[in-house]
C-alpha positions, 0 to 999 in steps of 0.5 A, a space after each residue: 768099816 768091815 774089811 769084807 766091803 768091796 772098794 766099789 761099795 766104799 766109794 758109793 758110801 763115801 759119795 753119799 756122805 759127800 752129798 749130805 755134807 754138801 746139802 747140810 753144810 751149804 752156806 745157804 742151808 736153812 734148818 726150816 727148809 731142810 726139815 719142813 718146807 722142802 717136803 711134800 706139803 700133803 705128806 704126814 710128818 708125825 702121827 701123834 698117839 694118845 694114851 687111849 690109842 687114838 691119834 691125829 696127823 700133822 702134815 708138813 703143810 700144817 707144820 709149816 703154817 703153824 710154825 710160821 705163825 709161831 715164829 712171828 709170835 716169837 719175833 714179836 716178843 723179842 726173839 732174834 736169830 741166835 737167841 736160845 729158846 728152851 722147851 720143857 714140854 712133853 711129846 705133842 703137836 705143840 712141841 713139834 710146832 715150837 721146834 720148827 718155829 725156833 729153827 724157822 726164826 734162826 734161834 737155837 733150841 735148848 731141850 729140857 727133860 721133863 723129869 728134871 727138877 728146878 735145879 737142873 732146869 735152872 742150871 741149863 737155862 742160865 748156862 745157855 743164856 736162854 731168853 725164853 722157855 715154852 712150857 707145858 702147864 704140868 711143868 709150869 710150877 717148876 719155874 716158880 723156884 727159878 732165879 730167872 726174872 728176865 726169862 720170858 715164858 710161854 705156856 701151852 696151858 691157860 695163861 697165868 701171871 706173866 706167861 704168854 699163852 701158846 694158842 693165843 700167840 699162834 692165833 694172833 699171826 698169819 702164816 708167811 714168816 720166812 725161813 732163816 738162811 744161816 748156813 751149815 755152821 750156824 747152831 740150831 740146838 744147844 744140848 747139855 751132856 749128863 754131867 759125867 765129870 763135873 757139871 753138864 757141858 753145853 754142846 752147840 749142834 750146827 746145821 751141818 751135823 744133820 749130815 752125820 745124823 742122816 748117815 745114821 738114819 740110812 746106814 744104821 737104821 735103814 730108814 726108808 720112805 715107806 717106813 712107819 718109824 717110832 723112836 721111843 727115846 725121850 727128845 729131852 736127850 740127844 738120841 730122842 731129839 737127833 734120831 727121833 724128831 730130826 729123823 722124821 723131819 730130815 728124811 720125810 719118813 712118817 714118824 710116830 710120837 707116843 704120849 704118856 708114860 712107858 708101859 709094856 702093854 702100850 708099847 705092844 699095842 702101838 707096834 701092832 695097831 700103828 703098823 710100826 716097821 722100824 723101831 728104836 728104843 733103849 735096851 731096857 724097853 726090850 727087857 721090859 717087854 721080855 719080862 712082861 709075860 704079855 702075849 706078843 701080837 701075832 701080826 707085827 710088821 717090824 722090819 728093823 729093831 734097834 737099841 742105843 744108850 747102853 750095851 745090849 745084852 745077848 738075852 734080849 735077842 734070844 727073846 726078840 728073834 722068836 717074839 718080835 720076829 727080828 733081831 735087835 741091833 745094838 748101836 753106839 754114839 754120843 751127844 757130841 757126835 751122834 752115832 758112830 759105831 753100829 750093827 747097821 741095818 742097811 744091806 750095803 754095810 750089814 753083817 752077821 751080828 756078833 754077841 756082845 758087839 756094838 758093830 763097826 764104824 759108820 761110813 764117814 767115821 773111822 774108829 780105833 782103839 788107842 793104847 792106854 798110855 799113848 795116842 797110838 792104835 793098839 793091837 786088835 783084841 786089846 782093850 784100850 781107849 775108843 777114839 775117832 780119827 778126825 782126818 778120816 772122819 768127814 762127818 765129825 762136827 763137834 769142836 768143843 763145849 760152850 764156854 769150857 775150854 778145859 773140858 773141850 781140850 780133854 776130848 781131843 788128843 794133843 795133836 788134834 788127830 783123835 776125838 776121844 770118846 772117854 769110853 774103853 773098848 776093844 776091836 776084833 780082826 773084822 773091825 767090830 767093836 766091843 764096849 768094855 767100860 767108861 773111863 769116867 763115872 757116867 751111869 747109864 740107867 734105862 737108856 738115860 745117861 746120868 752124871 753122878 756129880 749132879 745127883 751128889 750136888 743135890 744130896 749135898 743140899 740136904 741138911 742131913 748130908 755132909 758128903 756123898 758119892 753116887 755109883 752104878 750097880 748092875 740091874 736086870 731090868 734097867 742095866 744099871 741103877 744108882 746107889 748112894 753112899 752118904 756121910 751124915 752131918 754130926 748129930 744126925 742118925 741113919 734110919 730107913 726114914 732118912 733113906 727114903 727122905 733122901 730118895 724123895 729129895 733127889 726126885 724133887 730137887 733133880 729128876 724123878 728117874 735119877 734117885 738112888 735105889 739104895 742109900 748106904 750110910 757111911 762113916 767116910 768115903 775113900 779119897 785120893 791124897 788130894 781129896 778126890 772121892 774114889 767112886 771106883 773103889 766104892 763100885 768095886 766094893 759094892 760089886 764084890 758084895 753083889 757077886 754071889 747073887 744075880 742082879 735084880 730090879 730095884 
């Protein structure tokens, strides 16, 4: 929190935090009531926009009735409170109804990104113990590759095999299924990290985490009741789920959900035609808009523009101020916590943007820079470990990863005082933070956090590959892109065709967005004496090679 804030302002902010903690942490908290039933039934929850720019509205009354029907359907096939239910769905009315039905029943939602291939899906289903999955017909073929004979399937397309049909189930039950009351400590989401240091880790999100999410919506985004809000992030990941779907559901603000793939032309059209006043997207979206050379609509109604998922470069705002009419505010957070440090939009915590700064700590959190060698705050201006002081962060909700005590312990200092983000940053005298790097090997590309371990694991299954290492290199459009260093098995020769085959392999076996843009064939990989691959050596070597030429899109 900036030192310039008055004592009375700080008291007011903390009062708001306490209100949210009481609301969402109550022993009688009900996710479905908080996110749906407590709103005006006639109010529009979401405006769903199709690729031809037509739209239809989903009111809270319709959402309640359909989710009551679908919750009854889920219960009829054996889903109980606490059970994990996965979704492999695009942005749609059916998706929103499914989420609310899961929460109405008291079950736990497991989000799956639709670009995942079968292996990534299977890991998350097995790790979560998901009892059922709701899937779009375009995704259904991925399930045939899974070793999950006990998994029940509901498809939003035509019924096939043993899969239930969404519409038939919905039509078989009447509204009236009661909203589960499980209290603020009950989990309602189980989401997986991107696997930055080993396999992806499960994060159980309790209902009381909505207090932290709500604080970000008010302070970070300045989301108002009369806003028309569009979060362009995919809800298969934390930001799109926490601050896209849950943003509208928790505040009652009209949300816009856009179907189809990203294009700069479509983005400008939606901003213009639907009167978006509050917009959030990854920096890569803004960069794509800037480099599209398309004519920016003259009458945009944008009041706030925000970015998250990767550091925001100053060139974006040089363009945004003149073209969009507003500056883009950079925000920082994590799957395990929500948003923590922001260039806030709300007037009570807003301050002048500093180039390269991701802002100041959000009310309800206290951030600090710890020394590299011990758990003590470092002097201002010193690069160190970014951490949150838990005894001064009432909004903290993460207590550890599911079934992974070793990795859980790594997120906290030994004395339990600090939550360790795993990122490296510095803080200036005004309490503004500047991202420096990650102290793990996470790759952030176009707003998606990608763990190299998963990509390497997929490459290792190819018969030509002996071992591999995946790193990030700078890219003008996406911020970072993946490159792979591959050691081939004996008797296999490197070729352009093999490089393309390995790229296709990652696309089909893991995720379409996570393939290496360049495959380097190497005789060996740099390793520690214990045999651990030193990705940082490869990163430094590759960046030195690129230093004489500017980053370019690949």
